[in-house]
C-alpha atoms as one frame of an Amber mdcrd trajectory, in Angstrom:
protein
  -9.486   2.222  -2.746  -6.797  -0.104  -4.082  -6.429  -0.429  -7.887  -7.636
   3.218  -8.610  -0.601   2.504  -8.550  17.752  -2.176  -3.461  18.384  -4.569
  -1.655  17.942  -3.951   2.036  15.320  -1.988   4.054  15.205   1.744   3.717
  18.019   3.653   5.494  15.801   6.522   6.532  14.644   5.046   9.782  17.396
   4.303  12.342  15.093   1.777  14.173  15.145  -0.471  11.064  18.758  -1.266
  11.814  18.293  -1.515  15.582  16.559  -4.732  16.587  16.823  -3.759  20.239
  14.592  -0.768  19.626  17.002   1.717  21.183  16.975   4.174  18.375  14.221
   6.674  17.702  12.861   6.842  14.209  11.842  10.245  12.884   9.404  11.583
  10.325  10.371  15.092   9.516  10.659  16.596  13.080   8.259  14.013  14.562
   9.711  11.623  17.123   8.376   8.089  16.864   8.507   5.807  19.907   9.988
   2.434  18.930   8.690  -0.863  20.245  10.599  -2.375  23.083  12.438  -5.619
  22.231  11.669  -8.937  23.735  14.336 -11.324  24.970  16.538 -12.565  22.225
  16.267  -9.389  20.170  12.844 -10.116  18.648  10.640  -7.010  18.456   7.830
  -7.246  20.989   4.287  -6.139  20.292   3.198  -2.801  21.746   2.752  -3.140
  25.457   0.622  -1.351  28.035  -2.082   1.173  27.490  -5.219   0.176  25.625
  -6.085  -3.450  26.556  -5.671  -5.897  23.640  -4.151  -3.368  21.295  -2.038
  -5.436  18.812  -2.091  -8.407  21.284  -1.943 -10.562  18.195   1.305  -8.949
  16.907   3.554 -11.875  17.892   7.360 -12.006  17.477   6.757 -14.747  14.911
   4.444 -12.575  12.834   6.913  -9.634  13.019   9.676 -11.841  11.742   7.408
 -13.213   9.021   6.445  -9.739   7.767  10.103  -8.722   7.717  11.023 -11.664
   5.465  12.392 -10.596   2.095  10.567 -11.562  -1.100  12.500 -12.483  -4.268
  10.852 -10.730  -7.204  12.600 -11.723 -10.408  16.286 -10.764 -10.081  15.570
  -8.256  -7.338  14.655  -8.520  -3.668  11.896  -6.731  -1.897  13.249  -6.233
   1.611   9.974  -7.233   3.344   6.711  -8.971   2.664   4.315  -6.209   3.741
   3.697  -4.035   0.720   1.810  -0.842  -0.042  -1.104  -1.459  -2.376  -1.447
   0.883  -5.424  -3.765   3.660  -4.370  -5.285   5.914  -7.023  -5.362   9.550
  -6.047  -4.123   8.994  -2.483  -0.865   6.893  -2.900   0.939   9.976  -4.035
   4.598  10.828  -3.440   3.947  12.805  -0.216   2.055   9.854   1.271   4.780
   7.455   0.209   7.409   9.704   1.756   5.730   9.498   5.186   5.461   5.704
   4.973   9.052   5.278   3.767  10.437   7.524   6.545   8.694   5.381   9.151
  10.064   2.190   7.683   8.819  -1.404   7.512   7.247  -1.295   3.993   8.694
  -3.991   1.757   7.701  -2.266  -1.458   6.059   1.030  -2.268   3.691   1.467
  -5.237   2.640   4.521  -7.145  -0.956   5.188  -7.893  -2.259   4.293 -11.384
  -0.288   5.872 -14.142  -1.744   6.164 -17.638   0.452   4.136 -20.007  -0.471
   6.416 -22.891   0.848   9.472 -21.073   3.923   8.009 -19.286   6.415   8.008
 -22.147   6.281  11.832 -22.461   5.013  12.707 -19.001   6.832  15.419 -16.949
   7.332  14.172 -13.361   7.580  17.815 -12.203   3.983  18.418 -13.326   2.399
  15.010 -12.974   0.349  14.142  -9.914   0.777  10.401 -10.440   3.981   9.731
 -12.385   6.266  11.462  -9.882   8.661  10.216  -7.203  11.553  10.921  -4.835
  14.936   9.773  -6.101  15.643   7.977  -2.833  12.467   5.735  -3.104  13.016
   4.482  -6.620  14.960   1.322  -5.754  12.034   0.095  -3.533   9.115   1.587
  -5.522   7.032  -0.049  -8.266   5.162   2.035 -10.825   1.719   0.756 -11.601
   0.480   1.214 -15.225  -2.971   1.029 -16.672  -3.830   0.755 -20.333  -5.617
  -1.131 -23.039  -2.997  -1.406 -25.679  -0.020  -3.759 -25.222   2.294  -1.679
 -27.333   1.510   1.449 -25.273   2.049  -0.479 -22.075   5.408  -1.739 -23.313
   6.555   1.804 -24.213   5.443   3.096 -20.850   7.272   0.272 -19.127  10.492
   1.151 -20.833  10.175   4.659 -19.461   9.539   3.278 -15.980  12.619   1.098
 -16.222  14.759   3.900 -17.526  13.787   6.064 -14.539  15.079   3.435 -12.161
  11.959   2.004 -10.536  12.216  -1.381  -8.840   9.611  -2.725 -11.315   6.453
  -2.329 -13.347   3.016  -3.358 -12.090   0.237  -4.034 -14.632  -3.191  -2.993
 -13.312  -5.831  -5.713 -14.037  -7.684  -5.068 -10.814  -9.436  -1.745 -11.031
 -13.142  -2.139 -11.613 -14.116   1.551 -11.566 -16.504   2.116 -14.517 -14.469
   4.957 -15.970 -11.461   2.655 -16.223 -13.278  -0.458 -17.401 -15.112   1.391
 -20.159 -11.675   2.269 -21.683 -10.682  -1.341 -21.801  -8.280  -1.027 -18.959
  -7.994  -2.450 -15.442 -10.310  -5.333 -14.706 -11.703  -5.201 -18.251  -8.596
  -7.024 -19.344  -9.840 -10.040 -17.366 -12.764 -10.450 -19.712 -10.398 -11.590
 -22.481  -7.706 -14.031 -21.304  -5.723 -13.775 -24.530  -5.619  -9.942 -24.410
  -4.545 -10.096 -20.753  -1.752 -12.507 -21.446  -0.575 -10.498 -24.438  -0.309
  -7.446 -22.121   2.090  -9.298 -19.833   4.085 -10.726 -22.702   4.510  -7.271
 -24.299   5.686  -5.608 -21.060   8.006  -8.615 -20.326   9.687  -8.271 -23.726
  10.143  -4.508 -23.232  11.959  -4.549 -19.866  14.430  -6.454 -17.788  13.180
  -5.142 -14.434  10.589  -7.097 -12.432   7.043  -7.306 -13.929   4.155  -7.603
 -11.497   0.441  -8.103 -12.158  -2.331  -6.863  -9.802  -5.557  -8.711 -10.589
  -8.715 -10.114  -9.060 -10.961 -13.151  -9.305 -12.439 -11.831 -12.577 -16.006
 -11.275 -13.706 -17.181 -14.703 -12.648 -17.184 -16.035  -9.094 -15.548 -19.200
 -10.231 -11.884 -18.906  -9.129 -10.634 -21.336 -11.788 -10.462 -18.527 -14.332
  -8.056 -16.639 -12.063  -6.093 -19.768 -11.468  -5.654 -20.400 -15.129  -4.681
 -16.753 -15.741  -2.155 -16.900 -12.901  -0.338 -19.801 -14.618  -0.424 -18.044
 -17.954   0.892 -14.813 -16.435   3.737 -16.785 -14.952   4.422 -18.366 -18.337
   4.296 -14.943 -19.963   7.097 -13.718 -17.719   5.348 -12.144 -14.683   7.714
 -12.146 -11.653   5.024 -11.730  -8.967   1.249 -11.460  -8.593  -0.859  -9.372
  -6.251  -4.282 -10.911  -6.015  -7.564  -9.542  -4.676 -10.108 -12.337  -4.216
 -13.301 -10.595  -5.251 -15.147 -10.480  -8.595 -14.713  -7.376 -10.656 -18.176
  -5.913 -10.228 -18.006  -6.302  -6.435 -17.048  -3.046  -4.751 -16.609  -4.553
  -1.334 -20.253  -5.583  -0.874 -19.124  -9.054   0.191 -16.105 -10.329   2.079
 -13.086 -11.356   0.001 -12.801 -15.093  -0.525  -9.360 -15.984   0.813  -9.424
 -19.523  -0.377  -9.111 -18.017  -3.919  -5.745 -16.671  -2.904  -4.699 -20.145
  -1.800  -5.808 -21.593  -5.197  -3.775 -18.975  -7.056  -0.694 -19.458  -4.829
  -0.765 -23.264  -5.302  -0.964 -22.841  -9.091   2.354 -20.896  -9.527   5.923
 -20.825  -8.397   6.318 -17.077  -8.422   5.436 -14.934  -5.339   1.791 -14.232
  -4.664   0.774 -11.378  -2.370  -2.753 -11.315  -0.914  -4.903  -8.222  -0.692
  -8.241  -7.535   0.862  -9.586  -6.498   4.283  -6.456  -6.951   6.316  -6.896
  -4.489   9.151  -5.182  -6.041  12.190  -2.106  -8.177  12.864  -4.544 -11.101
  13.423  -5.989 -10.560   9.972  -2.468 -10.634   8.513  -1.581 -13.775  10.342
  -4.811 -15.457   9.252  -4.232 -14.577   5.585  -0.671 -15.870   5.609  -1.645
 -19.089   7.396  -4.792 -19.969   5.417  -3.596 -19.066   1.946   0.197 -19.732
   2.036   0.748 -16.406   0.221   4.160 -14.891   0.245   3.209 -11.481   1.650
   0.377  -9.008   2.024  -0.552  -5.853   0.148  -2.173  -3.236   2.365  -4.571
  -0.583   1.077  -7.206   1.019   3.181  -5.547   0.337   6.574  -2.385   2.023
   5.223  -4.519   5.108   4.278  -6.013   5.265   7.718  -2.812   4.387   9.535
   0.305   5.257   7.457   2.477   3.831  10.287   0.982   0.350   9.921   4.033
  -1.038   8.126   6.355   0.169  10.883   4.025  -0.985  13.647   3.468  -4.504
  12.286   7.200  -4.951  11.700   8.025  -4.033  15.239   9.568  -0.593  14.574
   7.147   1.663  16.396   4.427   1.445  19.080   1.073   2.503  17.669  -0.928
   1.898  20.824  -2.913   5.151  21.191  -2.747   4.817  24.974   1.013   4.467
  25.310   1.979   6.488  22.223  -0.796   9.015  21.505   1.644  11.486  19.888
   1.998   9.145  16.905  -1.687   9.611  16.099  -1.285  13.385  16.145   2.082
  13.830  14.577   1.981  11.541  11.490  -1.061  13.256   9.927   0.750  16.575
  10.475   3.841  15.168   8.833   1.792  14.226   5.825   0.299  17.701   5.655
   3.819  19.181   5.842   4.957  16.937   2.961   1.941  18.014   0.848   2.634
  21.628   1.463   6.322  21.233   0.482   5.357  19.513  -2.809   2.352  21.641
  -3.909   2.491  25.368  -4.443  -1.239  25.266  -4.974  -2.374  25.275  -1.321
  -5.959  24.363  -2.186  -4.823  21.310  -4.019  -2.621  20.268  -1.102  -5.637
  20.690   1.151  -7.841  18.594  -1.096  -5.335  15.752  -1.046  -5.078  15.973
   2.785  -8.899  15.807   3.049  -8.922  12.536   1.122  -6.540  11.145   3.722
  -8.606  12.509   6.537 -11.684  10.580   5.374  -9.786   7.373   6.024  -8.099
   8.597   9.195 -11.384   9.553  10.784 -12.631   6.001  10.423 -10.181   5.130
  13.292 -12.293   6.953  15.817 -15.223   5.524  17.718 -17.330   8.570  16.982
 -15.665   9.474  13.744 -18.802  10.796  12.041 -18.880  13.589  14.640 -15.301
  14.581  13.681 -15.920  14.956   9.963 -17.281  18.485  10.263 -14.525  19.935
  12.528 -11.591  18.134  10.820 -12.584  18.724   7.233 -13.317  22.445   7.726
 -11.378  24.814   5.568  -9.675  24.859   2.167  -6.219  25.826   3.224  -3.593
  23.658   4.890  -3.275  26.177   7.752  -6.993  25.773   8.528  -6.767  21.972
   8.389  -3.717  22.003  10.593  -5.432  24.086  13.251  -8.524  21.862  13.116
  -6.449  18.710  13.400  -4.395  20.034  16.380  -7.521  21.291  18.185  -9.516
  18.091  17.535  -6.717  15.762  18.623  -5.489  17.809  21.582  -7.247  15.189
  23.691  -7.211  12.007  21.613 -10.760  10.820  20.952 -11.616   7.217  21.577
 -10.071   4.921  18.947 -11.374   1.608  17.665  -8.866  -1.310  17.144 -10.545
  -2.018  13.794 -11.534   0.987  11.708 -15.283   1.501  11.045 -16.289  -0.437
   7.949 -19.088   2.098   7.411 -16.667   4.914   6.887 -13.714   3.019   5.442
């Protein structure tokens, strides 16, 4: 669930610097098959195997998603960004995505502004990072008090993050009751003061993640977007749903277009982009500057690399990707967490999204989620995926 957290692309994936696709990217010890290049050096879409898989991943779309985005005085090396993901966008998850490549900006999960100024990254589950990701990672903050948000933003800038993201999108009751997240959208003046306060506190880019608001009328969001820009925001990530709506209705993409047309700063769209065709449609119909991916990134951490032409994620022609990347995530969790049960719990959260990829995913929940130790989960994953079950091009909305 989204809302619930340099220059140049990351150097960790050789294929990022090899437009001919001759290199092989690696994640830990996992080999990742690069996408073959089309004539002229443009990355081609995955070929062969499952009919129609990423048939809509055109060279033009690949080039578009690789396009840098200017955010204040800094440059995001691509326009396909990771959405802030509470509880699941942790440092191990970001490591796997970063090693694969293709992600223009990483985002932490939500970090409590009240805690951040004194928080110990060695103990925190949210406010923690790898040194090598900082120059392309944004820290998302949530809070109700502008002065607390400003103080937290200073700490974020001092640690070397690419920028600060202000959460005004989370509509979870526990966050809203505290005057945080989407609750800020109830009071336009308070929301603007929040941006102004953070802007005065830091020189690094300031981003705002917000949604349509508490009314279905998009004009409130349009007016806020203008005021956020005037207050010093460098980019906006916009989710076109009203705050009480927890995905019961489709996102209204024309709201993104209205917000984009109202401001000069970059606007990234967010909401139900699950295929390259969805991405192309959002870019074309809204004019947005890029796309923020949430649930599809959870179910397919390689999506950034796949849609920017770095790896072939066709399960027919590259089935090992579907087996090896989940194991790479489990390895990263084990390295970072001495508490094995906690590492297992985090991995199970990922598995709930991963299972949605499979045609008969409900039947896999029992076998794949069995056990409370990483060793048990690894055995279950290897056994279940020894012969790759049937996979749907679009993950199941009922499980996602």
